[in-house]
N, C-alpha and C positions, 0 to 999 in steps of 0.2 A: 370446711365440710370434707369429710373423708370420702374415699373412693366408693365405698358401699352406699353411703348416703346419696352421693351424686348419681350413681347408677339407679338407685331406687327412685329418686325424685325424677330423673329423666325418663325412666320406664313408665312411671305413673302419668307424667305429663304427655308422653307419647301416646299412651293408651287413651287418655282423656281427649286428646286432640283427634285421634282416629274416630272415637265415638262421636264427637261434635261434627266432624266432617261427614261421616256416614249418616248420622241422624238428619243433618241438613238436607242431604241428597234424598234420603228416603222420605222425608216430610214434603219435599217438593214434588214428588211423583204424582200424587193425586191432582195437584194444581195444573199439570199439563193437560189433563182432561177438561178441567174447567176453562182453561185458556183456549183449548181447541173448540169447545162449544161456543165461546164468545166470538171467536174469529172464524166464522163460517167460510168454507172454501169458496163459495160463490161471491162473497163480498170482499174478502181480503186475501186473494191468492198470493200476491207478492209480499204482503206484510207478514204473513204467517211464519215463514222461516226466520225472519229477523226477530219477531216477537218471541218465538220459542228459544232462540239462542240468547237473546237479551235476558230473558227470564232465568235461563240456566246460568249465565255468567253472573247475574246478580246474586243468585244463591251461593255460588262459589266464592264470590268476593266477600259476602257476609261470613261464610264459614272460615275462610282464611284470616279475615280481620279478627274474628273472635279468638282464633288460635294465636295470632301474633300478639294481641293484647294480653292474653293469658301468659305467654312466655315472657313478655316485657315485665309484667307485674311480678312474676316469680323471680326474675333476675334482680329486680328492685328489692323484693322482700328478703332475699337471701343475702343482700348487702354486697353483691358483686359489682354493682354499678351505682354511681352517685345520685342520679336523679331520673325522673321518668322519661324525659326526652332522649337522654342517652340510652336508657334501657330499651325504649321503643325502637330507636334507630338500630341498636345492636341486634335486637330480636328480629327485626325485619331483614337486615342484611344476612343474618345467620340462617333464618328460616328459608329465605330464597336461595340459600347456598352461594350467594354472591361473595360474601366474606371479604370485604375490603382489607381487613387487617389493621385498620386505624384505631380500633379499640380491641384490646386483648385482655381476656379475663385471667385472673390469677389461677394457680393450681387448684384452689378450692372450689372452682366452678367450671373449669374447662370441659369436663365430661358432660355436665348438664347441657352445655352449649352444643356439644356434638349431637345430643338427642334432639335439640331444636332443629338442627340441620337435617337429621334423619326424618323428622316429622314433616318438614317441608318437602323433601324428596318423595315421601310416601303419599302425602296428600295432593301434591301436584300431579302425581301419576294417576291417582283416583280421579282428580278433576279432569284430566285429559281424557280418560276413559268415559267419563260422564258426558263431556261435550261431544265426543265421537259417537256415543250412543244417541244423543239428540240429533246430530247431523245424519246419522244412519236412518233415523225415522223420518226426518223432515225433508231431506234433499230428494229422495226418490219420489215422494209425493209432489214436490214442487215441480219436478220435471214432467210428471204425469198431468199436472194442471196447466202446463204451458200451452199457449194458443198455437 
């Protein structure tokens, strides 16, 4: 795969991943209201913050998992890795920017892999902001409810 094809594929996958991530977060927002109604302040004051954070983390885990699986399938489809377990491992290590270096792609897919790492950096930043937003809403109310 040439450099232009790698940049194009990486850009498309990066944009798709960003859309998946922001869509998952946006879709979760109304459910915080539902969760808040179910966990009344009077009945569950200590459980509320944990439930809100757990819900938020579950949304993020699902979004990141979809993205890693997508990257793994692409690495497999373009023939840069021999099987799905290897592809999944490589995608996960690259997406998290851990990059052990025990699996190295050929020149025909290296640039695509850099976009996988950029995607991980971007979406983990968005995830951090999302969790901080949840904490910013939940923690002050938790201290107000304290006996």
